[in-house]
N, C-alpha and C positions, 0 to 999 in steps of 0.2 A: 685455630688460633692464629692471628697475625703477630709478625716482630716489627718492632720498632728498629729502624737503623742504627740510630745514634750510637750507643756502644759497640755493636757489631761492627760498624763502620770504623771506629775508634782503634778496636782488635784487628780489624783487616788491613787497615791504613797505618796502626800505628802512628798517630798522628803526629808531626814535627814539633812537638814541644820540649822544653828542657824538662819536663816531667817523663815525657812518652820516650822520644828519641831521641835524647840529646846523645847527638855522635861524633865519636873520636875516630877520623878518618885515617888511615895509616897508609903512607907513600911506600910500598915496599919495592916499588921499581927501583928508587935512588939504595936500598939498603944492602949493604956488604955482608957477603957470605957469614956466618958466624957473627953478627951484630945483630943488635935491634933496630928494625926500622924506626925510620923516623915518624914520629905520630904529631900532628896539630889537632889542637880543641879548637872547635868554633861552637856557636849558639846558632841553632836551625832558626829560630824565633829572628836573628837577627840577621838579614839574606845580604847585606852590604859586606857583613865578616866570614860568608861563606864563598871562599874563592876556591875551593878544591875542586880539580878537574878529574874526574874519574870514568872511567869508561866500564864500570859494571861494579855492582856491591862487592864481587872479591876482593877489591882496595879499601874497602871500609871495614873498621871494627867498630861495632856499636856499644856502648856503654850499657850494662844490664840496666834491665828497663820489667815492666810488669809483663809481658808477651815474649812467648818464644819466638813466633815468627809471624811477621807481618808483611803485607806488598812494601812497605818501605824496605823494610831490611832485606828482602828477600829479590827486591828490582831496584833496589839502590835509588829510592825516590826523594833524594837531596839536593840541596843548593840549585843548578837550573830545574832540575826536574819536580822541585818542590810543589808547584802548583797542580801537579799530578794527583797529589794525595786531596787535597777539596775537590777536583774534578771528578773523583770518583762518586764522591757524595754528592755532587751535581747530578752526575749519570743518572745515580739511582732518583734524583726527585725529579727527573726528565722522565724516567719511565712511571713515577706517580702520576703526573701530567697527561702521559699518555694513556696509561691504566684509566683516568678518570673518563677522560674523552672515549676510548674504543669501548669501553663497556657499559655507557650508560642508554646510548641509543640501542645496542642489540639486547641491553636488558628489557627494554619498555615494548621490543617488538619478538622476543622468543621465548621471555619470560625469565623472571629471578632465579630458578633452581638451576637452569642448564646454563645459564653464564656464570654462576657460582663455581660450577663445578669445574667448565671450560678454565677459569682462571685460577683455581686451586692446582690445575695441572702447569698451567703458563708461569706459575710463582716456584712451586716446589722445582721443576725441571730447571728454571732457571738459577734457581738454589743450587742446585744439587750439580750442575755442568760447571759452574761457577768456581767449583774447589776443586776442579781440573784445570781450571786457566793455564796456559802455557807461559801466556806474557801478558803485559799490560793491557794490550789495546782489545784482546778478546775479553778479559774481566770488563772491562769499561761497556762493552757491548750487551755481555750477559746480567751487568747489574741494570740495567735498561729494561732488560728483559723479566729478569725478576720483581723490578718496580713494578713493570705493566701488571702482573698476576697480582700484586698483593695487595696493589690500592684499587683495583677491581672488585677482588674478593672480599675487601674491608666495606666498601662501600654498597654493593649490591647485597651484601649477607646484612647491613642495614637497615637499606630499604626494604629487604623480606620481612624482618623482625617487626617494624613497627607495621608492616599490614596485615599481619597475622594477630594482633591485638586490638582491642576497644583503645575509643577516645582516652579513658582514665589511666590504660597502661602504657602509654607511648612516651611517656617522658620517664618511665621506670625502665622499660625494656631499652630504648636508644641510650640512656645511660651505661644501663647494664654492659652493652654492645660494647660500648668505649672502656669499661671499667675491667674488661676480658681483654682488652688490648692491653692497659696496664699491668694485666698480671703476667701478659706475656714477656713484658719488660722486664719485670723481676727475674722470671725465668731466664730469659737471654741472661740477664748479670750473674745468676748463679753460675748459669752453663758458663759462661765466659770466665768465670775467677776458677774453675777447673780444668777450660779446654784452651790453654794458651797460644794455639795454631791453628792461623787463618784458616786454613783449609779443613781441618777435621771440623770447625766449628759451622762451615758450610756444608756439611755431610750430616751435621746433627740436626741443624735445624732444616733442610731438606728432609729428613727422615719423620721431623714431627708434623711437615706439611702435607707431605704428598698421602698419607692414609686417610685423611680427610676427602679422598675422594668416595669414601664408601657411605659418607652422608647422602647420595644420590638414593639410598635404598631407605632413609631415615626421614629427610625433612621433605614436608610438602611443597607443593608450588601456592603463590599467592593467591588465595581467593578474588582478593580486591581485582588483582591483575587479570585474572580470568573473566571477573563479570564483565570488565572495561572492554576487553578485545570481545565477548561476547562468545567467550568459549564456556558456555554453561554445561557442555556434555561431561567435564571433570570436574564440575562442584560438587554434584551429590555426595561422592566419594569421602572429598576433603572434609565437607560441612558433617557429613554423619559423624565423622572421626573426632570433630570438635566438639559436638553435640555431645556426644559421650563420654569424654573426657571433663566437660565443664558441667555435665548433669544439665542441662538445659535444652529448650526447643529454641527454633527461630518463632521471631514473630511473625504473623501472619503477613502484616504489610513486608516481609522480608523474601518470601516464599515467591519463586518466579516461576514461571512457565516456561517449559523447555522448546515449546514452539515459538519462542519470541527471539531465540538465539540470532537469526539472520538479520534483524533489524536493533538488537540490543544497542551493541557497538554504537550505532548511526543515535539511538537514542540517549547515548549516556554523554558521548563527545560531543553532539552535534552534526551536520551532516558531513562534513568533512573533517571531523575529528579534529585532535589538537594535536601540534606537534614543534619542533623546536622554535621554528619563528614566531610562534604566539607567544612566547616569553619576552619577544620584543615589540611586537605589534599590537598586543591585547594592554590597554592602557590600565589596567587592575593589577597585570604582572610584571610590566616593565620597571617600576620603581624597584619591587622587591628584587627581581633580578640583577639590577645595578648595586644595590647596595649588599646584596648577599655575596655578590662577586669579589667586592673588596673588602669586606669582611672576612669572606676566607683566605683572602689573599694573606690579608694582617695575621690574623691567627695560626695560620700556616708556616709563615715566615719566623712568628714568636714563640710558637712551640716547639718547632724542630731546632730552632736557633740555642735557645735556652736548654734544650735537652743535649744538643752539642757544647755548648761552652760549659755544662756542666762536668766535662772531663778533661778542661784547661782550667779548673780553677784552686787546682792544688788537694792535697790529701789524697786519701784512696780513690783512685777513680772508679771501683767497683762499687764502695760504699753511697758515693756521692751518685753514682746510677741508680743503684737501687732506693735511697732516699728520694731521688725524683721521681721515681715510680711510685712511691709510697704516697708523696705528696700528691701525685696526678691522681690517685685512687680517692683520695680524702677530697679532692674536686670535684668527684665525680658522686660521691656518696651525698656531698651537700648540694649537690643539683637536683639529685633522685628525692631529696628529703624535702627540698622546698619549691621543685619546680610547678609543681601540681597543685600549690597553693598561694606560690606568689605571680608565677607565669613564666614565659620564654623570655618575654622583653627588658623585665627587670632583672632578670638573674644574667641574661648575657653582658647587659650593661655593666653590671657590677664585678662581673667576672672580668671583662675589658678595662676596667679602670683598674682594679685590684692590681692586675698584673702590668701596667704600666708604671703606675705609681712605684712598684717594688722595684721592677728594674729600672728605673731612673735614679731612685733611691741608692740602690745597690752599686751603681757605676759610680757612685762618688764615696764608697766605704772602700778603703783599702783593704788587701788581699790577707793582710795580717789581723785583721779586724774581724771575730768570729762572728759577728753580725752578717758579715757577707754571704756566705751559702746560705743561711735562714731565710734573707729578704729575694734569693734568686730562687729559693723553693716555694717561695709566695706566688713568684713570677709566674711557675711552673705551673702551681696550681690552680691560678687564674688563668692561664692560658688552657690549660686541660678541659675548665670548667666551660669556659668560651667556646672551645672546639666541640665539645658534646652538645652542648645545648644549641652551637650552628646545625648540627647533624639533625636535632630534632626540628628544628623550628625550620629550615628548609623543607623538608620531609613533611610540614603541617600548612607551608604558605604556597604549597602548589596541586593541582588535582591531580589525581590518580594515572592518568593517561600519559602525563609529561612529568612525574614524580621523579623517575628515575633519570629523566633526561637532566632535572633543574637538579638535582643532589650531583648529578655527574658532570654538568656545565661550571655549577660552583664550585666543585672540589678541584675541576681542570686549572680554570682560575686560578686557585687556591694555590696550587703546585707551583707558580710563579714565584711565589711567596716562598716557598719550601726549597725551590731550586736555588734561590742566592741565599739561603739562610746557611750553606756550607761555605760559600765565600767569606760571609759577614762573621761566622763565629770562627772559622780555622784561618782566614787566608786575611783578614782585612787586619785584626791587630797586627801584625808582621810590617804592614803598611803604613799604619797612621798610628794609633794609642789602642792598649787593648780595653779600655772603657767604653769606645765608641760603640760596638756592638748592642753592648747593654741599653745605652741610650739610644739605639734607634729602634731597638725591642721597646722599649716603654712609649716612645712617643708612637709608634705604629699601635700601640694598645689604645692609648687613648683616641686615638683616632678612630678603631673601630667602638670603641664605646660611645661618641659623637654620633658616628652614623646610625646605631640601632635605635636611636630615639626616633627617626623617622619610619621605623616598620611597624605594622598592626600586630596588635595580641593575638596570639592563637587559642589560648589556652580557655577552654568551655566550648570549644567548635570543634567536633566530630571530623576526622581527617576526609577531606573534599575529595568527591570524586568529580565533580565537575566544575567548571569555571564560574558557573553562578553561584555554587557555595563557597568558593575561594573568593569572591569578591565579596560577601558578608562579611568576611574578618575583618575589625578594625571599624565597622559603621558604628555610629553612635546608639546606643541602645542595645547593640550586639557584642560588646566587648567591655573587658573589666576595665577600669581606671588602672594607670601605671603603677603603684604603690599598692594596691589593696591587697588584702589578703584573704583568700577564700578557705572554706572550710571543705572538708571532703563533700557533706552533705550540699554545700552550695554548689560546687563543683558539680555533681551528678543533677543536680537542679538544674544547670545550666546547660549541659550538654542535653538532657531530654528535650530541653525549650528548644534548642536550637536543630535540633532533629526534627523536631514537629513544623519548624519554618521550613527546614530545607525538604520536608513533606510535598507541603502548603504549595512551597516555589515549583515543584516538579508535576502538580496537576494542573 
């Protein structure tokens, strides 16, 4: 189970807004014995009024708010140190950036299963030790470590999931992977409601992550990866289990001979195989790489930014966060229901545009207007659908030998967006005006929708194993028109037709 950082960061950091950490500093140095110390009220959202100098949290009394203890109240991160609050969020996003980069290529080299278990250990240990952090900077480093493990875990798990199923189940499995991500968010909201101390919350989340190491004894390695790497000796056991579970047998053209193992990888990938540089040197992959890199940047910034903004919109922080996760789940369910009929391209376009329009409109709606939060929730729903579709879309656009690398690279570039999201959502309003983040998120969503028109449709194509198969996507006569609606029978017919074409190309 992967945990979103939005509410967890709000709890651990105690974000300095009037709703969360409106502070009353107490200058006990000047207080006479037997008299009440002089108190000065100030609004932490207004940095110009925050002139209280303190050597530590012992000199500050915080007004009661939703949490018992946060890093703000424990380490006195106010006034001149207020920037450190959003910096923790940025550090976690840097960890997500590094996790995307450090896990993708090893997953293509050493296998999906191995890397999933390594990353579970890294993320769980980072979370656990984070609960013992003695001061700010060590905690910041541990948040980077946790981000590395948790991002790599999510990304590699997704790649394994779509490689374990056929073309007709890829959208369902990919979106379900993200849906369970949102279930983790709801669980985080419930846990946070009952656990109001940031250290205790770290221990509980680590206790939920680390036991997943036992999955080593349950999950299989990706058969597609084994085949692409020529590791056919491990395939029969996995395929036999799959045949028994599905009560089906492999078609004759998919049965391979074990003596072909030494040359199998070269036959599939070419003389020298495929690698990271091919994403930029192969004409058929270059445009996909660039467009998906921008789209991931946009959707990461908007998705995380809206999630963090939900905690500063007023009302009950826990209810807002859980509602955000519920709308996220609704976005995934809609994608599951329509992706295999309408296609990846129109789904990601509509989600981006809906998110952008909702965010721009909400920026002009006063906080007192009851329509404000529903509009932001629609924006979150659209960004969730776009994010989920981006995962599936990227996996289907690139062939098996570089699929993990492609998803990892796109995710890594996308973390540029998620890295700036905390600064936009939490810190920028104190420097400019509070509606600016929503305007930025809205314009970014419209940009993502516009760029997505340039991508080929992948619906009806089996997951490509070779560069040649990937290059067939979007070609005239081998892809659906943009807004056409396919029935299940039509999808099955097109998948089988494309499989026949792929077999003919290999002869």
